[in-house]
C-alpha positions in Angstrom: -20.3 -28.0 -11.4 -21.7 -25.3 -9.8 -23.4 -24.7 -6.5 -26.8 -25.4 -6.1 -28.6 -22.4 -3.5 -30.9 -26.1 -2.2 -28.0 -28.3 -1.0 -26.7 -26.9 2.4 -23.8 -28.1 4.2 -24.8 -27.5 8.5 -21.7 -28.0 10.6 -22.6 -29.2 14.1 -20.4 -28.1 17.0 -20.9 -28.7 20.5 -18.2 -27.0 22.9 -18.8 -29.8 26.0 -16.6 -32.8 25.4 -14.6 -35.1 27.6 -11.6 -35.9 25.7 -11.0 -32.1 24.3 -12.8 -29.5 26.0 -13.5 -26.7 23.9 -12.6 -28.8 20.6 -14.5 -26.6 17.8 -12.4 -23.7 19.7 -8.7 -25.3 19.5 -6.2 -23.4 18.1 -4.7 -25.1 14.4 -1.9 -22.9 13.2 -3.7 -19.3 13.5 -7.3 -20.2 13.2 -10.2 -22.5 15.5 -11.2 -25.6 14.6 -14.7 -25.0 13.2 -13.2 -22.0 10.9 -11.0 -24.8 9.4 -13.7 -27.1 9.0 -16.5 -24.1 7.4 -13.7 -23.4 5.1 -13.2 -26.5 3.8 -17.3 -27.0 3.5 -17.3 -23.5 1.7 -15.1 -24.9 -0.9 -17.4 -27.9 -1.9 -18.5 -26.9 -5.5 -22.3 -28.3 -5.5 -22.9 -26.6 -1.8 -24.8 -23.6 -1.9 -24.6 -22.4 1.4 -23.0 -23.5 5.1 -24.0 -22.8 8.6 -22.9 -23.8 12.1 -25.1 -25.3 14.0 -24.5 -24.5 18.1 -26.1 -24.1 21.2 -22.7 -22.2 22.8 -22.3 -18.3 22.3 -18.7 -18.7 22.9 -18.9 -20.8 19.4 -21.2 -18.5 17.8 -19.2 -15.5 18.7 -16.0 -16.9 16.6 -17.9 -18.1 13.7 -19.5 -14.6 13.2 -15.9 -13.1 13.9 -15.0 -14.7 10.8 -18.2 -13.8 8.5 -19.4 -17.4 8.9 -23.2 -18.1 9.2 -24.2 -19.5 12.7 -28.0 -21.4 13.8 -28.4 -21.4 16.9 -29.8 -24.3 18.3 -31.1 -26.1 21.9 -28.5 -27.4 24.4 -31.4 -30.2 25.1 -30.8 -31.9 21.8 -28.7 -34.9 22.1 -26.9 -35.3 18.7 -25.2 -33.8 15.8 -27.9 -35.0 13.9 -30.7 -34.0 16.0 -28.9 -30.8 15.7 -28.5 -30.5 12.3 -32.6 -31.5 11.5 -33.1 -28.6 14.0 -31.7 -26.3 11.9 -32.8 -27.7 7.9 -36.4 -27.9 9.2 -36.1 -24.0 9.2 -34.6 -24.1 5.5 -37.8 -23.7 3.4 -35.9 -24.0 0.1 -33.0 -26.8 1.0 -33.4 -30.1 -0.5 -30.3 -31.9 0.6 -28.5 -31.4 3.5 -24.9 -32.1 4.1 -23.6 -33.3 7.8 -20.2 -32.4 7.6 -18.9 -32.8 11.1 -17.4 -30.4 13.0 -14.1 -32.2 14.4 -12.8 -32.8 10.4 -10.9 -29.6 9.8 -9.0 -31.3 6.6 -12.3 -32.9 4.8 -11.8 -32.4 1.5 -14.3 -30.5 -0.5 -13.9 -33.1 -3.3 -15.4 -35.9 -1.1 -18.0 -33.5 0.1 -19.0 -33.1 -4.1 -18.4 -36.5 -4.3 -21.0 -37.9 -1.6 -23.7 -35.2 -3.3 -23.5 -36.3 -6.5 -25.3 -39.7 -6.1 -28.4 -37.8 -4.7 -28.7 -35.5 -7.4 -28.4 -38.4 -10.0 -30.6 -40.9 -8.6 -33.7 -39.2 -6.9 -34.2 -42.7 -5.1 -31.3 -42.1 -3.2 -31.9 -40.8 0.3 -28.9 -40.5 2.1 -25.1 -41.2 1.1 -22.2 -41.2 2.9 -18.5 -42.0 1.6 -16.1 -44.7 2.1 -12.7 -45.6 1.5 -10.8 -49.6 1.4 -8.5 -50.1 4.2 -5.1 -50.0 3.3 -3.0 -53.6 4.7 -1.0 -51.3 7.0 -4.0 -50.3 8.5 -5.4 -51.4 12.1 -8.5 -53.4 10.8 -9.4 -53.9 14.6 -9.4 -50.6 16.0 -12.6 -49.7 17.0 -12.3 -46.1 16.1 -12.5 -47.4 12.5 -15.5 -47.6 11.1 -16.2 -50.6 8.7 -18.8 -51.0 6.5 -19.8 -54.2 4.1 -21.5 -53.0 0.7 -23.9 -54.9 -1.2 -23.3 -55.0 -5.4 -24.9 -51.8 -6.0 -22.7 -49.8 -3.4 -25.0 -49.8 -0.2 -24.3 -50.3 2.9 -25.8 -53.3 4.9 -24.1 -52.8 8.0 -21.8 -50.6 9.5 -19.8 -51.7 12.4 -16.8 -50.9 14.8 -16.1 -54.8 14.4 -13.9 -56.0 11.4 -16.6 -57.3 9.1 -16.9 -59.5 7.5 -15.5 -61.9 10.3 -12.5 -64.2 8.5 -13.3 -67.4 10.2 -11.1 -70.2 8.2 -8.2 -69.2 11.4 -6.1 -66.7 9.4 -4.6 -63.8 11.7 -6.3 -60.7 11.2 -3.3 -58.9 10.3 -3.7 -61.2 7.5 -7.5 -60.6 6.3 -6.7 -57.9 3.6 -5.6 -61.3 1.8 -8.7 -62.6 1.5 -11.1 -59.7 0.9 -11.0 -55.8 0.4 -12.2 -54.3 3.5 -14.1 -50.5 3.6 -14.0 -47.6 6.5 -16.5 -45.7 6.9 -16.3 -41.3 7.3 -18.5 -39.5 9.4 -19.7 -37.4 6.6 -23.5 -38.0 5.4 -25.8 -36.3 2.7 -29.2 -36.4 3.3 -32.6 -36.0 1.8 -34.4 -33.3 4.1 -37.6 -34.9 4.4 -35.3 -38.3 5.0 -33.1 -36.6 8.0 -36.4 -34.8 9.8 -38.3 -38.7 9.6 -34.9 -40.0 10.5 -34.8 -37.2 13.8 -38.3 -38.1 15.2 -36.9 -42.1 15.3 -36.4 -43.5 18.4 -32.9 -44.2 18.9 -32.6 -48.0 17.3 -31.4 -51.2 19.0 -28.2 -51.2 17.1 -27.2 -47.4 17.2 -27.2 -47.7 21.1 -25.2 -50.8 21.5 -22.0 -49.8 18.2 -23.0 -45.6 18.8 -23.1 -45.0 15.2 -26.8 -43.3 14.3 -26.3 -44.3 11.0 -27.9 -47.5 11.8 -30.9 -45.8 12.8 -31.5 -45.7 8.6 -30.9 -49.4 8.3 -33.1 -50.5 10.6 -36.0 -48.4 9.4 -35.2 -50.1 6.1 -33.7 -46.6 4.4 -30.4 -47.5 2.3 -27.8 -45.6 2.6 -25.7 -45.1 -1.1 -22.0 -45.2 -0.3 -19.7 -43.3 -2.8 -16.0 -44.6 -3.0 -13.5 -42.1 -2.5 -9.5 -41.6 -2.9 -9.3 -38.8 -0.1 -7.8 -39.0 3.5 -10.0 -37.5 6.9 -8.4 -37.7 10.3 -11.3 -36.4 12.9 -9.6 -34.8 15.8 -10.7 -36.9 19.2 -8.0 -36.3 21.1 -4.9 -33.8 22.1 -2.7 -36.1 20.1 -4.8 -36.1 16.7 -4.6 -32.1 17.0 -1.4 -32.6 16.7 -1.0 -34.7 14.5 -3.6 -32.6 12.0 -1.4 -29.5 13.0 1.9 -31.4 12.0 -0.1 -31.9 8.2 -1.0 -28.3 8.0 2.3 -26.6 8.6 3.6 -29.0 5.7 0.9 -27.8 3.5 2.0 -24.3 4.5 5.1 -24.5 3.6 4.7 -26.2 0.6 2.7 -23.1 -0.3 5.6 -21.3 0.8 8.1 -22.4 -1.2 5.9 -22.1 -4.4 5.5 -18.3 -4.1 
């Protein structure tokens, strides 16, 4: 696979966070989180360009400091998708836009490439996102794990914070895995630019408002979301505890690399 100049990854980065202030700049074993995310996105073999989209000069300064590309956006934009769409609208040559969440420092470059591939292979696909089977030991009821139901062609029928599909035969939720394969969704999206810009022009949808899941806006407008099954894992950082968990993983990786030298 070779990088495509028409495929651009955009990382939205907002300074304010109620649970973890200055989240993009928190230190993760010697590097700010935004740099960790940027470097992972750069390793994706199909991505031709990586841009950080931010409305905060403190973040922009850090990104420029490690040699990354920055696009400044309006502080009035409500969501990360709106921020990405604002930058995408200025990219004349871009055809495919990759939304890499700014709080995913462990995102696998291979997952990014896997999710891009369906849009390269099938021109009818407008939006793609990765999913993975939920393991029996995982907490199916955790609302922070977004669940998805798939159709026979691998399109997402619905995304929810609730366990779906619901098993109504009286089995305890911890045993639901014995009766059905459940899938979780990762917050990585790949769009055709025209679909993203159309999305940004729509009002927040009813289901989106209820679930706090932006991808439901596409479904409510009749746009299919093609899913890609992945074996990779990622840990979004929302709390200080999440950050410490990621630091432990990074320290473990660095220790393995040091022993191999």
